[in-house]
C-alpha positions as CSV (number, residue, x, y, z in Angstrom):
1,M,0.0,0.0,0.0
2,T,1.2,3.5,-0.9
3,V,-0.1,6.6,0.9
4,L,0.4,10.0,-0.7
5,T,1.0,13.0,1.5
6,A,0.4,16.5,0.1
7,M,1.2,19.7,2.0
8,L,0.5,23.4,1.6
9,D,1.9,26.2,3.7
10,I,0.0,29.4,4.0
11,W,1.1,32.8,5.5
12,L,-2.0,34.6,6.8
13,D,-1.9,38.0,8.4
14,K,-1.7,37.5,12.2
15,S,-4.7,39.8,12.7
16,I,-6.9,37.2,11.0
17,C,-6.4,34.8,13.9
18,S,-7.9,37.2,16.4
19,D,-10.8,38.1,14.2
20,A,-13.5,35.5,14.3
21,T,-15.3,36.6,11.1
22,A,-12.1,36.9,9.1
23,K,-10.9,33.4,10.3
24,T,-14.3,31.9,9.4
25,T,-13.9,33.3,5.9
26,V,-10.5,31.7,5.6
27,V,-11.7,28.3,6.8
28,Q,-14.6,28.5,4.4
29,S,-12.2,29.1,1.5
30,I,-10.0,26.2,2.6
31,E,-13.1,23.9,2.9
32,S,-14.2,24.9,-0.5
33,I,-10.9,23.6,-1.9
34,L,-11.0,20.5,0.2
35,S,-14.5,19.7,-0.9
36,T,-13.2,19.1,-4.4
37,L,-11.5,16.1,-2.9
38,S,-14.7,15.0,-1.1
39,L,-13.2,16.0,2.2
40,V,-15.8,17.0,4.9
41,R,-15.1,18.4,8.3
42,Q,-15.3,15.8,11.1
43,H,-13.9,17.6,14.1
44,D,-12.2,20.8,15.2
45,M,-10.4,22.0,18.3
46,E,-9.4,25.6,19.2
47,T,-6.9,26.7,21.8
48,P,-5.3,30.1,22.4
49,D,-2.3,29.1,20.3
50,F,-3.8,27.3,17.4
51,H,-6.9,26.0,15.7
52,V,-6.9,22.4,14.3
53,L,-9.5,21.1,11.9
54,F,-9.9,17.5,10.8
55,Y,-11.5,16.5,7.5
56,A,-12.1,13.0,6.0
57,A,-13.6,11.1,3.1
58,P,-13.7,7.7,4.9
59,S,-14.9,5.6,2.0
60,L,-12.0,7.0,-0.1
61,Q,-9.3,6.5,2.6
62,R,-8.6,10.2,2.4
63,S,-8.1,12.7,5.2
64,S,-6.8,16.2,5.9
65,V,-5.6,18.2,8.9
66,V,-5.5,22.0,8.9
67,N,-3.6,23.8,11.5
68,I,-4.0,27.6,11.9
69,Y,-1.4,29.0,14.3
70,S,-1.8,32.2,16.3
71,S,1.1,33.7,14.2
72,G,-1.1,33.3,11.1
73,F,1.0,30.5,9.7
74,T,-1.3,27.7,8.5
75,T,-0.6,24.2,7.3
76,I,-2.8,21.9,5.2
77,T,-1.8,18.2,5.1
78,I,-3.7,15.8,2.9
79,E,-3.2,12.0,3.0
80,D,-4.7,9.6,0.5
81,G,-4.4,5.8,0.7
82,S,-6.8,5.0,-2.1
83,K,-5.6,2.9,-5.0
84,D,-6.6,5.5,-7.6
85,S,-5.7,8.6,-5.7
86,P,-6.3,11.9,-7.6
87,L,-3.4,13.5,-5.8
88,T,-0.6,14.6,-8.1
89,N,1.8,17.5,-8.0
90,Q,-0.1,19.1,-10.8
91,V,-3.4,18.7,-9.0
92,M,-2.0,20.2,-5.8
93,E,-0.5,23.1,-7.8
94,E,-3.9,23.9,-9.3
95,L,-5.6,23.7,-5.8
96,K,-2.8,26.0,-4.5
97,Q,-3.5,28.6,-7.1
98,K,-7.2,28.6,-6.5
99,L,-6.7,29.0,-2.8
100,K,-4.1,31.7,-3.3
101,K,-6.5,33.6,-5.4
102,A,-9.2,33.3,-2.7
103,L,-7.0,34.3,0.2
104,Q,-4.6,36.7,-1.6
105,T,-1.6,35.7,0.5
106,R,1.7,33.9,0.2
107,M,1.4,30.1,-0.3
108,E,3.9,27.3,-1.0
109,R,3.3,23.7,-2.1
110,I,5.6,21.0,-0.9
111,P,6.0,18.1,-3.5
112,L,4.1,14.9,-2.8
113,I,5.6,12.4,-0.4
114,K,5.0,8.8,-1.1
115,R,4.8,6.7,2.0
116,G,4.5,2.9,2.4
117,A,6.3,2.1,-0.8
118,P,7.9,-1.4,-0.9
119,V,11.4,0.2,-1.4
120,P,12.5,3.2,0.7
121,N,13.3,6.3,-1.3
122,Y,13.8,9.2,1.1
123,Y,17.2,10.0,2.6
124,T,19.0,13.2,3.5
125,T,22.0,15.2,2.6
126,S,24.8,15.8,5.2
127,D,23.0,18.8,6.5
128,E,19.7,16.9,6.7
129,R,17.8,18.2,3.7
130,I,15.4,15.6,2.2
131,L,16.4,13.7,-1.0
132,E,14.1,11.5,-3.1
133,Y,15.8,8.6,-4.9
134,D,14.6,6.2,-7.7
135,F,15.4,3.0,-5.8
136,D,13.2,0.2,-7.1
137,K,14.5,-3.0,-5.4
138,I,15.9,-4.1,-2.1
139,V,18.8,-6.2,-3.2
140,F,20.1,-7.0,0.3
141,E,19.1,-6.1,3.9
142,S,20.2,-7.4,7.2
143,D,21.5,-6.3,10.6
144,S,25.2,-7.1,11.4
145,K,26.7,-6.9,14.9
146,Y,27.6,-3.3,14.2
147,Q,25.0,-1.7,11.9
148,H,22.1,-2.0,9.6
149,V,23.3,-3.0,6.1
150,K,21.2,-2.4,3.1
151,I,21.9,-2.5,-0.7
152,L,19.2,-0.9,-2.9
153,H,19.0,-0.9,-6.7
154,S,18.6,2.3,-8.7
155,P,18.2,2.6,-12.5
156,T,20.5,5.7,-12.4
157,L,23.0,4.7,-9.7
158,G,23.2,1.0,-10.0
159,N,23.3,-0.8,-6.7
160,C,23.9,1.4,-3.7
161,L,25.2,0.5,-0.2
162,L,23.6,2.2,2.8
163,L,24.8,1.8,6.4
164,D,22.4,2.7,9.1
165,D,20.3,4.4,6.3
166,M,23.2,6.7,5.3
167,Q,24.4,6.6,1.7
168,N,27.8,4.9,1.6
169,L,28.7,4.1,-2.0
170,A,26.9,3.4,-5.3
171,E,28.2,1.6,-8.3
172,K,28.2,4.9,-10.2
173,D,30.1,6.7,-7.4
174,I,33.6,6.6,-9.0
175,N,33.8,10.4,-8.2
176,Y,33.7,9.5,-4.5
177,T,36.6,7.0,-4.8
178,R,38.7,9.2,-7.0
179,G,38.0,12.2,-4.8
180,L,39.2,10.3,-1.8
181,M,42.3,9.2,-3.7
182,N,42.9,12.7,-5.0
183,Y,43.2,10.9,-8.4
184,K,45.9,12.0,-10.8
185,Q,47.4,14.2,-8.1
186,M,48.9,11.4,-6.0
187,C,51.3,8.7,-7.0
188,Y,50.6,5.2,-5.5
189,R,53.1,3.2,-7.4
190,D,55.3,1.1,-5.0
191,K,53.7,2.6,-2.0
192,E,52.7,0.8,1.2
193,I,49.1,1.8,2.0
194,L,46.7,1.3,4.9
195,I,42.9,1.6,4.4
196,L,40.8,2.1,7.5
197,G,37.3,0.9,6.7
198,G,36.5,0.7,3.0
199,G,34.5,-2.5,3.3
200,D,32.6,-1.8,0.1
201,G,35.9,-2.6,-1.7
202,G,35.6,0.4,-4.1
203,L,38.8,2.1,-2.9
204,L,40.9,-1.1,-2.8
205,H,39.7,-1.9,-6.3
206,E,40.8,1.4,-7.7
207,L,44.1,1.5,-5.7
208,L,45.3,-1.8,-7.1
209,K,45.1,-0.4,-10.6
210,E,47.9,2.1,-9.5
211,E,50.4,-0.7,-8.8
212,P,51.1,-0.1,-5.1
213,K,53.7,-2.2,-3.3
214,H,51.1,-3.4,-0.8
215,V,47.6,-2.4,0.5
216,T,46.2,-3.5,3.9
217,M,42.5,-2.9,4.4
218,V,41.0,-3.2,7.8
219,D,37.2,-3.2,8.2
220,I,35.2,-4.4,11.2
221,D,32.1,-5.6,9.4
222,E,32.4,-8.9,7.5
223,M,28.7,-8.6,6.5
224,V,29.4,-5.4,4.5
225,I,32.3,-7.1,2.7
226,N,30.3,-10.2,1.8
227,A,27.3,-8.2,0.7
228,C,29.4,-5.9,-1.5
229,R,31.3,-8.8,-2.9
230,D,28.0,-10.2,-4.2
231,H,26.0,-7.1,-5.0
232,L,28.3,-4.1,-5.5
233,R,30.7,-5.5,-8.1
234,G,30.2,-2.4,-10.3
235,A,32.3,-0.6,-7.7
236,C,34.6,-3.3,-6.2
237,G,35.1,-5.6,-9.1
238,D,36.4,-9.0,-8.0
239,V,38.8,-7.6,-5.4
240,L,36.6,-8.9,-2.4
241,D,36.6,-12.5,-3.8
242,N,39.8,-13.3,-2.0
243,M,40.9,-11.9,1.4
244,A,44.5,-11.6,0.1
245,G,46.3,-11.2,-3.2
246,K,49.8,-10.7,-4.4
247,N,49.9,-7.1,-3.1
248,Y,46.9,-6.7,-0.8
249,E,45.3,-8.1,2.3
250,I,41.8,-7.7,3.8
251,I,41.6,-8.0,7.6
252,I,38.3,-8.3,9.5
253,D,39.0,-6.4,12.7
254,D,38.5,-3.1,14.6
255,C,40.8,-0.7,12.9
256,V,41.7,1.0,16.2
257,N,42.9,-2.3,17.6
258,K,44.9,-3.0,14.5
259,M,46.4,0.5,14.5
260,K,47.6,0.0,18.1
261,E,49.2,-3.2,17.1
262,Y,51.0,-1.7,14.2
263,I,52.2,1.3,16.3
264,E,53.6,-1.1,18.9
265,K,55.4,-3.1,16.2
266,G,56.8,0.1,14.6
267,R,55.1,-0.6,11.3
268,L,54.9,2.4,9.0
269,F,53.0,3.3,5.8
270,D,53.4,5.8,3.0
271,I,49.7,6.5,2.9
272,V,46.8,6.0,5.2
273,F,43.2,6.3,4.0
274,N,40.5,7.1,6.6
275,D,37.4,5.7,4.8
276,L,35.4,5.5,8.0
277,T,32.3,7.4,9.1
278,D,31.3,10.9,8.0
279,F,32.2,13.9,10.2
280,P,29.5,15.0,12.7
281,I,27.4,18.0,11.7
282,S,27.9,19.5,15.2
283,S,30.9,21.9,15.4
284,E,31.5,21.0,19.1
285,H,35.1,20.0,19.1
286,Q,35.1,17.7,22.1
287,G,33.0,14.7,22.9
288,G,31.6,11.6,21.2
289,H,32.2,11.5,17.5
290,W,34.8,14.2,17.3
291,D,36.9,12.4,19.9
292,F,36.9,9.4,17.6
293,V,37.9,11.5,14.6
294,R,40.8,12.9,16.7
295,K,41.9,9.5,17.8
296,I,42.0,8.2,14.2
297,V,44.0,11.2,13.0
298,D,46.5,11.0,16.0
299,M,47.1,7.3,15.4
300,S,47.4,7.7,11.6
301,M,50.2,10.2,12.1
302,K,52.1,7.7,14.2
303,L,51.8,5.1,11.4
304,L,53.0,7.5,8.7
305,R,56.5,7.8,7.4
306,Q,57.9,11.4,7.1
307,N,56.1,13.1,4.2
308,G,53.5,10.4,4.4
309,R,49.9,11.3,3.6
310,L,46.6,10.8,5.4
311,L,43.6,11.0,3.0
312,N,40.1,11.2,4.2
313,H,36.6,12.1,3.1
314,A,34.8,14.6,5.3
315,I,31.3,15.9,4.8
316,G,29.2,18.0,2.3
317,V,30.2,21.5,1.4
318,S,26.9,22.6,3.0
319,C,28.4,21.9,6.5
320,P,31.2,24.6,6.7
321,S,31.3,24.6,10.5
322,S,32.2,20.9,10.6
323,L,35.0,21.5,8.1
324,E,36.2,24.4,10.2
325,T,36.2,22.2,13.3
326,Y,38.3,19.6,11.5
327,E,40.8,22.1,10.3
328,K,41.2,23.4,13.8
329,L,41.8,19.8,14.9
330,L,44.5,19.4,12.3
331,K,46.2,22.6,13.4
332,S,46.3,21.4,17.0
333,L,48.0,18.1,16.3
334,P,51.3,17.4,18.2
335,V,53.1,16.9,14.9
336,N,53.5,19.4,12.1
337,V,51.2,18.9,9.1
338,E,50.1,20.7,6.0
339,F,46.8,20.0,4.5
340,S,44.6,20.8,1.5
341,K,41.0,20.1,0.5
342,H,39.1,19.6,-2.7
343,S,35.6,18.5,-3.5
344,D,33.6,16.6,-6.1
345,H,29.9,15.8,-6.7
346,V,29.0,12.3,-5.6
347,P,25.9,11.0,-7.4
348,S,24.5,8.9,-4.6
349,F,25.0,11.7,-2.0
350,M,23.4,14.2,-4.4
351,E,25.8,16.8,-3.1
352,E,29.3,18.2,-3.4
353,W,31.6,16.2,-1.0
354,V,34.8,17.4,0.6
355,F,38.1,15.4,0.8
356,Y,41.3,16.2,2.6
357,E,45.0,15.4,1.9
358,I,47.2,15.8,5.0
359,R,51.0,15.6,4.8
360,K,53.1,14.7,7.8
361,L,56.0,17.1,7.8
362,E,59.6,16.4,8.9
């Protein structure tokens, strides 16, 4: 069953809310529009702060709620669960124009939301703006010990990996992988490389084309690796078919534990990739997620040779305060570094994504 949700926002003059006659006229205009959808008032409740009215067409599985706030701001929400719903964006635009003509005030229509679809299609950008996708099939879905793992198919993106309902990598996301690599600006030939995370296999697959000396990839979630091996081959190729090759090794472990082990053994790398979680939106430097980011950067520096590089993805360009916080973190490190950033549009994120290259100075 799919339920359509249509929404209109109306900016009434505040004085209307304290004028019973004027408000009655507004309600009558709204009801005239709702009646074209067979919606009839069933109930209403008025308080000093808002007036809420409920309308329904029970036999049509259709209802509407109108909220008139004391500020004058008014919302109309219509839900329709009927098989042959008349609701379309065009129909709602026509209703908006009729109501706007009657009320002579500012009005906005929010595009239809489709709820209850067999495949989820609504996710968000890094700064929590709503995105609608064209996913048409659930390819894989399960809960691992660490996270909810989902792979959805899209006609435009191919298969797309989502972890805890956050877009991670799609088969058409070569821009993400090359952005993380700073492709064509970095030389990987004969380099010893450590990947933190990267269980989708996309980064490992692209790096091996650059003829590195050796790549070690450490990811905690075996389910992600197995699911991507089977269903994300457009991004990872066949690199996840074997846990080791002539110049790479995949290790299932907590990367923090592995990094501690490497530090104790004095093992060093030319390049470390942080392909773990996104940066938090909050700009608060201390606590929770930012502490984890700081720990990963600190440990990475201990694993890098002089002039070694730490490369990481960050967050969308629409979150400048997070990027600022990260750069302050980099400037406060106990070792000298220089860093640069660049960005690229990532199709499955539907936004411009920021990547960093950090060089450990002598």
